Biopython code that builds the backbone (N, CA, C, O; Angstrom):
import numpy as np
from Bio.PDB.StructureBuilder import StructureBuilder

atoms = [
    (1, "MET", "N", (44.227, -87.103, 4.658)),
    (1, "MET", "CA", (44.776, -88.839, 4.364)),
    (1, "MET", "C", (43.656, -89.857, 4.497)),
    (1, "MET", "O", (42.757, -89.612, 5.302)),
    (2, "PRO", "N", (43.631, -90.770, 3.914)),
    (2, "PRO", "CA", (42.824, -92.079, 3.635)),
    (2, "PRO", "C", (43.005, -92.756, 4.969)),
    (2, "PRO", "O", (44.031, -93.088, 5.563)),
    (3, "THR", "N", (41.835, -92.861, 5.251)),
    (3, "THR", "CA", (41.661, -93.569, 6.429)),
    (3, "THR", "C", (42.369, -95.090, 6.523)),
    (3, "THR", "O", (42.471, -95.519, 7.673)),
    (4, "TRP", "N", (42.821, -95.871, 5.551)),
    (4, "TRP", "CA", (44.018, -96.992, 5.682)),
    (4, "TRP", "C", (44.524, -96.705, 5.561)),
    (4, "TRP", "O", (45.242, -97.705, 5.547)),
    (5, "PHE", "N", (45.348, -95.713, 5.305)),
    (5, "PHE", "CA", (46.836, -95.023, 5.591)),
    (5, "PHE", "C", (46.739, -94.683, 6.710)),
    (5, "PHE", "O", (47.833, -94.299, 7.123)),
    (6, "ALA", "N", (45.888, -94.616, 7.515)),
    (6, "ALA", "CA", (46.398, -93.914, 9.572)),
    (6, "ALA", "C", (46.224, -95.561, 9.938)),
    (6, "ALA", "O", (47.258, -95.862, 10.535)),
    (7, "ALA", "N", (45.626, -96.375, 9.864)),
    (7, "ALA", "CA", (45.534, -97.611, 10.532)),
    (7, "ALA", "C", (46.735, -98.306, 9.888)),
    (7, "ALA", "O", (47.373, -98.967, 10.707)),
    (8, "VAL", "N", (47.193, -98.332, 8.695)),
    (8, "VAL", "CA", (48.335, -98.671, 7.971)),
    (8, "VAL", "C", (49.410, -97.785, 9.150)),
    (8, "VAL", "O", (50.069, -98.707, 9.629)),
    (9, "ILE", "N", (49.700, -96.993, 9.559)),
    (9, "ILE", "CA", (50.830, -96.434, 10.268)),
    (9, "ILE", "C", (49.926, -96.433, 11.600)),
    (9, "ILE", "O", (49.244, -97.415, 11.310)),
    (10, "ALA", "N", (49.623, -96.180, 12.376)),
    (10, "ALA", "CA", (49.023, -96.834, 13.285)),
    (10, "ALA", "C", (49.488, -98.396, 14.161)),
    (10, "ALA", "O", (49.600, -98.579, 15.374)),
    (11, "LEU", "N", (49.722, -99.531, 12.816)),
    (11, "LEU", "CA", (49.485, -100.492, 13.260)),
    (11, "LEU", "C", (51.120, -100.786, 13.152)),
    (11, "LEU", "O", (51.771, -101.396, 14.000)),
    (12, "ALA", "N", (51.641, -100.207, 11.901)),
    (12, "ALA", "CA", (53.229, -100.238, 11.990)),
    (12, "ALA", "C", (53.914, -99.840, 13.402)),
    (12, "ALA", "O", (54.964, -100.357, 13.783)),
    (13, "ALA", "N", (53.070, -98.686, 14.266)),
    (13, "ALA", "CA", (54.024, -98.461, 15.169)),
    (13, "ALA", "C", (53.788, -99.569, 16.554)),
    (13, "ALA", "O", (54.533, -100.129, 17.359)),
    (14, "ILE", "N", (52.099, -99.502, 16.262)),
    (14, "ILE", "CA", (52.344, -100.785, 17.285)),
    (14, "ILE", "C", (53.121, -102.004, 17.453)),
    (14, "ILE", "O", (53.529, -102.582, 18.461)),
    (15, "THR", "N", (53.275, -102.386, 15.505)),
    (15, "THR", "CA", (53.890, -103.884, 15.803)),
    (15, "THR", "C", (55.264, -102.551, 16.541)),
    (15, "THR", "O", (54.863, -101.966, 17.547)),
    (16, "ALA", "N", (56.045, -102.340, 16.275)),
    (16, "ALA", "CA", (57.643, -101.483, 16.340)),
    (16, "ALA", "C", (57.696, -101.369, 17.701)),
    (16, "ALA", "O", (58.649, -101.612, 18.441)),
    (17, "THR", "N", (56.665, -101.004, 17.958)),
    (17, "THR", "CA", (56.504, -101.210, 19.864)),
    (17, "THR", "C", (56.357, -102.071, 20.247)),
    (17, "THR", "O", (57.239, -102.100, 21.106)),
    (18, "TYR", "N", (55.630, -103.358, 20.335)),
    (18, "TYR", "CA", (56.313, -104.819, 19.968)),
    (18, "TYR", "C", (58.039, -105.565, 19.498)),
    (18, "TYR", "O", (58.654, -106.419, 20.137)),
    (19, "LEU", "N", (58.253, -105.221, 18.840)),
    (19, "LEU", "CA", (59.065, -105.835, 18.409)),
    (19, "LEU", "C", (60.475, -105.017, 19.111)),
    (19, "LEU", "O", (61.583, -105.529, 19.271)),
    (20, "PHE", "N", (60.095, -103.708, 19.438)),
    (20, "PHE", "CA", (61.605, -103.432, 20.032)),
    (20, "PHE", "C", (61.438, -102.526, 21.654)),
    (20, "PHE", "O", (62.215, -101.960, 22.424)),
    (21, "CYS", "N", (59.877, -102.814, 21.592)),
    (21, "CYS", "CA", (60.119, -102.538, 23.835)),
    (21, "CYS", "C", (59.838, -104.342, 24.422)),
    (21, "CYS", "O", (60.469, -105.312, 24.843)),
    (22, "VAL", "N", (58.114, -103.798, 24.004)),
    (22, "VAL", "CA", (57.435, -104.991, 24.773)),
    (22, "VAL", "C", (58.443, -106.434, 24.815)),
    (22, "VAL", "O", (59.066, -106.709, 25.841)),
    (23, "ARG", "N", (58.511, -107.248, 23.655)),
    (23, "ARG", "CA", (58.944, -108.436, 23.505)),
    (23, "ARG", "C", (60.434, -109.182, 24.346)),
    (23, "ARG", "O", (60.705, -110.294, 24.799)),
    (24, "PRO", "N", (61.201, -107.748, 24.218)),
    (24, "PRO", "CA", (62.856, -107.712, 25.071)),
    (24, "PRO", "C", (62.635, -108.150, 26.293)),
    (24, "PRO", "O", (62.762, -109.134, 27.022)),
    (25, "MET", "N", (61.968, -106.225, 26.220)),
    (25, "MET", "CA", (61.408, -106.488, 28.414)),
    (25, "MET", "C", (60.969, -107.745, 29.188)),
    (25, "MET", "O", (61.193, -108.086, 30.349)),
    (26, "LEU", "N", (60.094, -108.487, 27.931)),
    (26, "LEU", "CA", (59.252, -110.002, 28.700)),
    (26, "LEU", "C", (60.729, -110.938, 28.941)),
    (26, "LEU", "O", (60.879, -111.667, 29.922)),
    (27, "ARG", "N", (61.565, -110.796, 28.063)),
    (27, "ARG", "CA", (62.225, -111.799, 27.629)),
    (27, "ARG", "C", (63.940, -111.860, 28.936)),
    (27, "ARG", "O", (64.803, -112.689, 29.225)),
    (28, "GLY", "N", (63.609, -110.524, 29.297)),
    (28, "GLY", "CA", (64.509, -109.547, 30.184)),
    (28, "GLY", "C", (65.825, -109.254, 29.699)),
    (28, "GLY", "O", (66.888, -109.332, 30.315)),
    (29, "ARG", "N", (65.549, -108.798, 28.143)),
    (29, "ARG", "CA", (67.047, -108.288, 28.150)),
    (29, "ARG", "C", (66.629, -106.949, 27.650)),
    (29, "ARG", "O", (67.195, -106.430, 26.689)),
    (30, "CYS", "N", (65.617, -106.366, 28.307)),
    (30, "CYS", "CA", (65.718, -105.015, 27.491)),
    (30, "CYS", "C", (66.486, -103.754, 28.723)),
    (30, "CYS", "O", (66.409, -103.636, 29.945)),
    (31, "ALA", "N", (66.945, -103.260, 28.029)),
    (31, "ALA", "CA", (67.960, -102.250, 28.747)),
    (31, "ALA", "C", (67.454, -101.209, 29.525)),
    (31, "ALA", "O", (67.760, -100.036, 29.311)),
    (32, "THR", "N", (66.336, -101.733, 30.844)),
    (32, "THR", "CA", (65.414, -100.869, 31.367)),
    (32, "THR", "C", (65.731, -101.934, 32.374)),
    (32, "THR", "O", (66.623, -101.628, 33.166)),
    (33, "THR", "N", (65.215, -103.064, 32.505)),
    (33, "THR", "CA", (65.078, -104.607, 33.732)),
    (33, "THR", "C", (67.118, -104.129, 34.031)),
    (33, "THR", "O", (68.215, -103.666, 33.719)),
    (34, "ILE", "N", (65.484, -105.254, 35.497)),
    (34, "ILE", "CA", (67.307, -105.244, 36.474)),
    (34, "ILE", "C", (67.907, -106.702, 36.386)),
    (34, "ILE", "O", (68.931, -106.926, 37.031)),
    (35, "THR", "N", (67.439, -107.531, 35.763)),
    (35, "THR", "CA", (67.884, -108.757, 35.311)),
    (35, "THR", "C", (69.309, -109.287, 35.037)),
    (35, "THR", "O", (69.602, -108.502, 34.135)),
    (36, "GLY", "N", (70.181, -109.912, 35.154)),
    (36, "GLY", "CA", (71.182, -109.863, 34.831)),
    (36, "GLY", "C", (72.237, -108.629, 34.852)),
    (36, "GLY", "O", (72.964, -108.528, 33.863)),
    (37, "THR", "N", (72.358, -107.829, 35.736)),
    (37, "THR", "CA", (72.870, -106.791, 35.884)),
    (37, "THR", "C", (73.425, -107.050, 36.607)),
    (37, "THR", "O", (74.604, -106.858, 36.309)),
    (38, "ALA", "N", (73.245, -107.626, 37.999)),
    (38, "ALA", "CA", (74.261, -107.976, 39.510)),
    (38, "ALA", "C", (75.854, -108.286, 38.472)),
    (38, "ALA", "O", (76.887, -107.617, 38.449)),
    (39, "LEU", "N", (75.462, -109.670, 37.638)),
    (39, "LEU", "CA", (77.982, -109.851, 37.778)),
    (39, "LEU", "C", (77.857, -108.286, 36.566)),
    (39, "LEU", "O", (78.976, -107.923, 36.205)),
    (40, "ASP", "N", (77.237, -107.833, 36.257)),
    (40, "ASP", "CA", (77.792, -106.317, 35.503)),
    (40, "ASP", "C", (78.097, -105.408, 36.152)),
    (40, "ASP", "O", (79.067, -104.663, 36.007)),
    (41, "GLU", "N", (77.199, -105.389, 37.014)),
    (41, "GLU", "CA", (77.439, -104.162, 38.680)),
    (41, "GLU", "C", (79.041, -104.506, 39.583)),
    (41, "GLU", "O", (79.811, -103.683, 40.077)),
    (42, "ARG", "N", (79.156, -106.130, 39.551)),
    (42, "ARG", "CA", (79.531, -106.099, 40.170)),
    (42, "ARG", "C", (81.105, -106.342, 39.768)),
    (42, "ARG", "O", (81.948, -106.373, 40.665)),
    (43, "GLU", "N", (81.433, -106.495, 38.544)),
    (43, "GLU", "CA", (82.512, -106.112, 38.077)),
    (43, "GLU", "C", (82.685, -104.746, 37.519)),
    (43, "GLU", "O", (83.828, -104.505, 37.130)),
    (44, "MET", "N", (81.635, -103.613, 37.366)),
    (44, "MET", "CA", (82.285, -102.650, 37.774)),
    (44, "MET", "C", (82.418, -102.051, 39.054)),
    (44, "MET", "O", (83.377, -101.283, 38.978)),
    (45, "ASP", "N", (82.013, -102.029, 39.989)),
    (45, "ASP", "CA", (82.845, -101.694, 41.477)),
    (45, "ASP", "C", (83.689, -102.441, 41.402)),
    (45, "ASP", "O", (84.536, -101.720, 41.929)),
    (46, "ARG", "N", (84.416, -103.677, 41.094)),
    (46, "ARG", "CA", (85.776, -103.976, 41.428)),
    (46, "ARG", "C", (86.721, -103.394, 39.960)),
    (46, "ARG", "O", (87.946, -103.500, 40.017)),
    (47, "GLN", "N", (86.153, -102.868, 38.852)),
    (47, "GLN", "CA", (87.009, -101.799, 38.355)),
    (47, "GLN", "C", (86.933, -100.927, 38.865)),
    (47, "GLN", "O", (87.972, -100.278, 38.744)),
    (48, "LEU", "N", (86.002, -100.315, 39.622)),
    (48, "LEU", "CA", (86.138, -98.805, 40.321)),
    (48, "LEU", "C", (86.934, -98.270, 41.150)),
    (48, "LEU", "O", (87.409, -97.174, 41.448)),
    (49, "GLY", "N", (86.965, -100.226, 41.686)),
    (49, "GLY", "CA", (87.756, -100.407, 43.031)),
    (49, "GLY", "C", (89.546, -100.632, 42.952)),
    (49, "GLY", "O", (90.323, -100.693, 43.906)),
    (50, "GLU", "N", (89.808, -100.709, 41.713)),
    (50, "GLU", "CA", (91.220, -100.700, 41.620)),
    (50, "GLU", "C", (91.214, -98.729, 40.273)),
    (50, "GLU", "O", (91.707, -97.609, 40.140)),
    (51, "LEU", "N", (90.468, -99.491, 39.839)),
    (51, "LEU", "CA", (91.008, -97.043, 39.742)),
    (51, "LEU", "C", (90.905, -96.518, 40.913)),
    (51, "LEU", "O", (91.817, -95.707, 41.074)),
    (52, "ARG", "N", (90.196, -96.600, 41.848)),
    (52, "ARG", "CA", (90.352, -96.332, 43.209)),
    (52, "ARG", "C", (92.015, -95.895, 43.637)),
    (52, "ARG", "O", (92.549, -94.788, 43.574)),
    (53, "GLU", "N", (92.437, -96.878, 43.971)),
    (53, "GLU", "CA", (93.413, -97.408, 44.515)),
    (53, "GLU", "C", (94.265, -96.469, 43.943)),
    (53, "GLU", "O", (94.700, -95.383, 44.327)),
    (54, "GLU", "N", (94.484, -97.525, 42.351)),
    (54, "GLU", "CA", (95.399, -96.735, 41.221)),
    (54, "GLU", "C", (95.337, -95.136, 41.019)),
    (54, "GLU", "O", (96.146, -94.341, 40.542)),
    (55, "VAL", "N", (94.365, -95.024, 41.438)),
    (55, "VAL", "CA", (94.587, -93.304, 41.529)),
    (55, "VAL", "C", (95.407, -92.728, 42.622)),
    (55, "VAL", "O", (96.168, -91.767, 42.508)),
    (56, "ARG", "N", (95.109, -93.599, 43.977)),
    (56, "ARG", "CA", (95.748, -92.864, 44.969)),
    (56, "ARG", "C", (96.699, -93.418, 45.120)),
    (56, "ARG", "O", (97.182, -92.371, 44.688)),
    (57, "ILE", "N", (97.611, -94.107, 45.327)),
    (57, "ILE", "CA", (98.764, -94.727, 44.605)),
    (57, "ILE", "C", (99.362, -93.311, 43.365)),
    (57, "ILE", "O", (100.439, -92.805, 43.678)),
    (58, "LEU", "N", (98.786, -92.846, 42.283)),
    (58, "LEU", "CA", (99.644, -92.246, 41.615)),
    (58, "LEU", "C", (99.055, -91.211, 42.768)),
    (58, "LEU", "O", (100.141, -90.721, 43.077)),
    (59, "ARG", "N", (98.370, -90.723, 43.381)),
    (59, "ARG", "CA", (98.755, -89.056, 43.784)),
    (59, "ARG", "C", (99.817, -88.727, 44.862)),
    (59, "ARG", "O", (100.502, -87.711, 44.985)),
    (60, "ALA", "N", (99.759, -90.254, 45.876)),
    (60, "ALA", "CA", (100.823, -90.331, 47.263)),
    (60, "ALA", "C", (101.977, -89.841, 46.406)),
    (60, "ALA", "O", (102.590, -88.815, 46.700)),
    (61, "GLN", "N", (102.407, -90.931, 44.841)),
    (61, "GLN", "CA", (103.820, -90.785, 44.370)),
    (61, "GLN", "C", (104.111, -90.107, 43.643)),
    (61, "GLN", "O", (105.075, -90.300, 42.902)),
    (62, "ASP", "N", (102.966, -88.521, 43.596)),
    (62, "ASP", "CA", (103.164, -87.195, 42.751)),
    (62, "ASP", "C", (103.747, -86.174, 44.001)),
    (62, "ASP", "O", (104.372, -85.114, 44.002)),
    (63, "ALA", "N", (103.283, -86.937, 44.902)),
    (63, "ALA", "CA", (103.420, -85.681, 46.247)),
    (63, "ALA", "C", (104.388, -85.709, 47.276)),
    (63, "ALA", "O", (104.611, -84.994, 48.252)),
    (64, "LEU", "N", (105.000, -86.914, 46.711)),
    (64, "LEU", "CA", (106.321, -87.531, 47.131)),
    (64, "LEU", "C", (107.589, -86.833, 46.679)),
    (64, "LEU", "O", (108.510, -86.383, 47.360)),
    (65, "ASP", "N", (107.364, -86.856, 44.991)),
    (65, "ASP", "CA", (107.819, -86.546, 44.174)),
    (65, "ASP", "C", (108.192, -84.767, 44.436)),
    (65, "ASP", "O", (109.170, -84.086, 44.126)),
    (66, "ALA", "N", (107.173, -84.514, 44.998)),
    (66, "ALA", "CA", (107.317, -82.723, 45.190)),
    (66, "ALA", "C", (107.957, -82.096, 46.394)),
    (66, "ALA", "O", (108.227, -80.908, 46.571)),
    (67, "GLY", "N", (108.280, -83.828, 47.734)),
    (67, "GLY", "CA", (109.039, -83.184, 49.136)),
    (67, "GLY", "C", (108.299, -82.824, 49.562)),
    (67, "GLY", "O", (108.460, -82.092, 50.539)),
    (68, "GLN", "N", (106.403, -83.282, 48.833)),
    (68, "GLN", "CA", (105.418, -83.087, 50.378)),
    (68, "GLN", "C", (105.151, -84.272, 50.844)),
    (68, "GLN", "O", (105.832, -85.219, 50.452)),
    (69, "PRO", "N", (103.859, -84.514, 51.994)),
    (69, "PRO", "CA", (103.646, -85.585, 52.704)),
    (69, "PRO", "C", (102.047, -85.944, 51.932)),
    (69, "PRO", "O", (101.327, -85.012, 51.574)),
    (70, "PRO", "N", (101.680, -87.234, 51.766)),
    (70, "PRO", "CA", (100.167, -87.115, 50.982)),
    (70, "PRO", "C", (99.663, -86.714, 51.549)),
    (70, "PRO", "O", (99.696, -86.881, 52.769)),
    (71, "SER", "N", (98.597, -85.631, 50.649)),
    (71, "SER", "CA", (96.962, -85.597, 52.187)),
    (71, "SER", "C", (96.014, -86.801, 52.704)),
    (71, "SER", "O", (95.620, -87.837, 52.167)),
    (72, "GLY", "N", (95.835, -86.271, 53.862)),
    (72, "GLY", "CA", (94.974, -87.756, 54.248)),
    (72, "GLY", "C", (96.066, -88.726, 55.462)),
    (72, "GLY", "O", (95.621, -89.674, 56.110)),
    (73, "THR", "N", (96.961, -88.422, 55.523)),
    (73, "THR", "CA", (98.223, -89.112, 56.336)),
    (73, "THR", "C", (98.807, -88.317, 57.307)),
    (73, "THR", "O", (99.225, -87.167, 57.175)),
    (74, "PRO", "N", (98.803, -89.013, 58.281)),
    (74, "PRO", "CA", (99.422, -88.206, 58.733)),
    (74, "PRO", "C", (100.415, -87.383, 59.149)),
    (74, "PRO", "O", (101.355, -88.166, 59.288)),
    (75, "GLY", "N", (100.792, -86.345, 59.425)),
    (75, "GLY", "CA", (102.629, -85.863, 60.040)),
    (75, "GLY", "C", (103.396, -86.132, 60.757)),
    (75, "GLY", "O", (103.349, -87.182, 61.398)),
    (76, "PRO", "N", (104.441, -85.164, 60.877)),
    (76, "PRO", "CA", (104.939, -86.009, 62.164)),
    (76, "PRO", "C", (104.996, -85.244, 63.276)),
    (76, "PRO", "O", (105.104, -84.018, 63.292)),
    (77, "ALA", "N", (104.866, -86.553, 64.956)),
    (77, "ALA", "CA", (103.978, -85.788, 65.927)),
    (77, "ALA", "C", (105.499, -84.657, 66.063)),
    (77, "ALA", "O", (106.658, -84.735, 65.656)),
    (78, "ARG", "N", (104.662, -83.591, 66.904)),
    (78, "ARG", "CA", (105.200, -82.464, 67.255)),
    (78, "ARG", "C", (105.764, -82.707, 69.069)),
    (78, "ARG", "O", (106.317, -81.787, 69.672)),
]
sb = StructureBuilder()
sb.init_structure("model")
sb.init_model(0)
sb.init_chain("A")
sb.init_seg("    ")
for serial, (resi, resn, name, xyz) in enumerate(atoms, 1):
    if name == "N":
        sb.init_residue(resn, " ", resi, " ")
    sb.init_atom(name, np.array(xyz, "f"), 0.0, 1.0, " ", f" {name:<3s}", serial, name[0])
structure = sb.get_structure()
């Protein structure tokens, strides 16, 4: 392999690394940076809370349809 060809390949690799990794990271748009994800995290937490509540309601409804008290709630006092 000629030396100039290896140099071209190395230069292409360095350029691609800069364009697709270093530059987006410096601008804060890289997938590995934390900046800008606080809003996404809050939105995801809100959606998870809604889904957990929906699952809890569906499980309680299923238990009532089966004639059993839902788990996690106290039964009748004895």
